[in-house]
N, C-alpha and C positions, 0 to 999 in steps of 0.2 A: 598554503593550505590547498589541497586541492579536492574538489568535491565532485563526486561523479553524479548523475542526477538520469533515474532509468523511472518508466512506471509500468502500467499495465493496461492502460487506456490506446497505446501506440503513439508515436514520434508526434504525430500532429495534433495531438489534445492540448486543448487549450492549458489544462491543468498543469503539463511540463513546463509550458513556459511561466506559468506564476512559480512552479519549483524553482526554477533558473534566477527567474528574477529575485525570489529569496536570498538566495544564496549567494549571487554575485558581488553581496556586498561583505562577503565573510572570507572570500578568496575566489580561486581559478575555479569555474565550472567547466565540465564534460560533460553533455549530454549524450548517451548510449541508450538506446530504447526499441523494443518491438515495432517492426513494420505496419502492424494490424491490431485490433482490439485483442486482447488477451484475457479479458475479465472471467475470473471463475478456475483460472488455471492453475494455480496453486504456486507448488513449486517445482513444477514440470522442468524436467531438460530433455532437451532434444540428442539423440543418441543413434537414432538410425537413418539420418538425413544430413546433407552437409548446411551449414550454416550459413549464409550469405550477410556480408556487410557494406551499405551501401552509404555514402556521404549525401545528405540532403540539407536543405534549406528549409527551416521554420516557419511557422508563420510571422513571427517577429523579424525574421531575416536572418536570424543567426544558425550556425552550422551545427548539425548534429551526425550523429552515426546511427542508423538503421537496419536493425539485424532483422534477419528471418525467422525468428524465434520467438521463445518465452519470455517474459521477464528476468528470470533465472539465467538464460542463456546471455541475455542482455548485459546483467553485471557481470559475468564469469569475463565475456568478450571484452567488456571494458576495462576489468583490473588487468586481465591478465595479456591483452592483445593492443589496447588502444591506449591507455595512460601510460605516460613516461614511467610512473613511479606509482606505488602504493595509494590509493587515497586515503583522504585521511577521514571522509566521512562520506556516504552513501545515503541521498535522499530520494525516495520511493514515492512520487506522486507528482502534484497533489492529483488524489484519484475523485472522479466525479462519483460522489455516492460512499456514505460512511463504510466501515469496516470493524464491527463490534462484535464482543462474545467470542464464545472458545471455537465457535465451529469456522469463523472466518480466517483460523491461523493456517487450516489446511486448505481452504479452498480461492483464499484471494490471491491475487498474483502479487497485488502492490507490498503485501505484506511476505507475498513468498520472495520477492526480491530482497527486502531488507533481511529476510532470514539467511539469505545466501550471502551476501555481502558478512554477517556477524559469523556464518562459518568459518571466513578467512578472517579474522580476526579485527575486521574493520566496522567501527563505530556506523550504525545505521539507524535512520528514521523512516518508517513507513505514515504517511500522511493521507487522511480523507478528509473530503468535505461533504456535508449532508446537503442532499439536493432533491427539494422536491419538484413534482412535476410544473407547478407553474413558474418556478425560477428558471427552467430552462428555454432558451429561445435561441432556434437553429437557424444561421444564413450564409451563404456561401461555403457552404463543410464543415464550418466552425461553430463552438457552442459557447455561447453568450451568456455567462455566468460572472459574477461579481466574485471577484476571488481574493478581493485585496486585503480584507479581513484573514483568510485563511493564509494568504501569502505572509503578512504582518507574524502570526501566529507560528508559521513554520520557520521565519527566520528567528524568533525568540528562542525557541527551543534548538535551533541548530547552532547558535552562537555559544548557547549553555554547552551544550556537547563536544564542541571543540575548545571553549574554555575549559572546562572543568573534566571532559571525557565521562564516561559511563563506570557507574559504582560495580564494583566487584559483585559478580553475581546476575549484572544486566548485561545483555547482548544486544538488544536493539528497543527502541521504542515506538510505540504505535501511537499515531495524534489524531484525533477526531476534532472537528470542529464543526459546531450547529452552524445550519443556514441563516438562523436569526438569532445570533446569540445575545444573550442577557447583557453582557460585559466581558472584558478581555481576560478574566480572570482564566486558567487551567489548572484543572484538578486530576491530582494523581487517582486513578481507579483501576480496580481489578476490573478480569473479562467479566461480562455476562456469560448467561449460559447460552443464549443463542442469539441469533438477529433475524432470524425469518422460521415460522415454521411452513414446514414441508407439504405441499399435496402436489398433486400431480393431475396434470389434463389431459384428457385423453380424447382424439380425435380420429376422424375417418379419413384415409387420402381417397382419390376419386375412384378407387376400386375397393374400396370399401374394405380395407386391412387399416387396423386402427395403429396410429404412432403418439407419441407420447411429448410434452414437453415438461420439464420440472419446473414448479412454481413455486412458489412461496408467499405467506401472509407476513408483514413485518409484526417482528414483536415489540410494542409500543411502551412495555416497562420491565422493570427488573429490580431487585433487591438496591435498596440505597446502597454508594459507594462502588456499584459496577459503572462499567463504561455504557451500557443502554438507559440506565437510570439517570445519569449525571448529563451526557447530552440530550436524552428526549425529553424528561422532564423538568429537568433543570437550563436547559437551555446552555451548557457549559462547557465548555473544550475540553475534551478529556486525554489524558498521558498516560499508556498503560507500561510500566517497563516488562520486558519478555524474558525469558532466560529458555537457552535452547538446550539445557537439560529439562527433559522432560519425565525423569525417573522419579518414579513415584518411593515413598520412603522406602529402605527395604524392609523396615520392621514390619511391614502389612504382610509379608510371606512368608513370615518366621515358621509357619505351619505346613509348608511345602516343602521343607527342608528333603523329605523323604521322598520326593515324586523319583 
């Protein structure tokens, strides 16, 4: 088995090492990831400038390939240029910070990388760890977070994918792990409405001209059965099956036949 590991936090992220360790027991791992932080880049693809790939050594001493582009670029380069054969599984993560709700499908680089693997018919798993500010400690350029539980959950789901494959109609899975779990349970959930309520911060530069920060307040609950509620209220890991076919039921457009 060959497992391609990528992320959107960059190749030097502590989370990608945790993902690699989770996959090492399951097969040969290949790490191909962006050279810099790419959070919020979604499913973006680099088309109008060259992409550079450099071999690098990660913080655990193992080899990786550093891509001067987006997570989607890294997946494409990994599949079609670096891997000797088509990977059996792509794992994107472990992201620092949860990726919940419908809005994250288009904004999360972590999910975007898994989506790109699914486009090419490869089973994929995006993995995110809920992080609270008090849990994060920075030292020597690294982030000190306990990934042990997330690593265990990642291995568990990845092993199941490799053993059973994904069901028909499921293209990839989105796994979110609570920072302080109540148990080792993983619950199947549907997407919540949103993870943030957007608001804009306006400030003035030294010359008095306005500029803006896109910001948001975290949504702390949603309906029972959603990923938001299950992770934040029940403190349980969530696993959401995602399909690339975003087509709405065609019968909803029956009265549009004469446009």
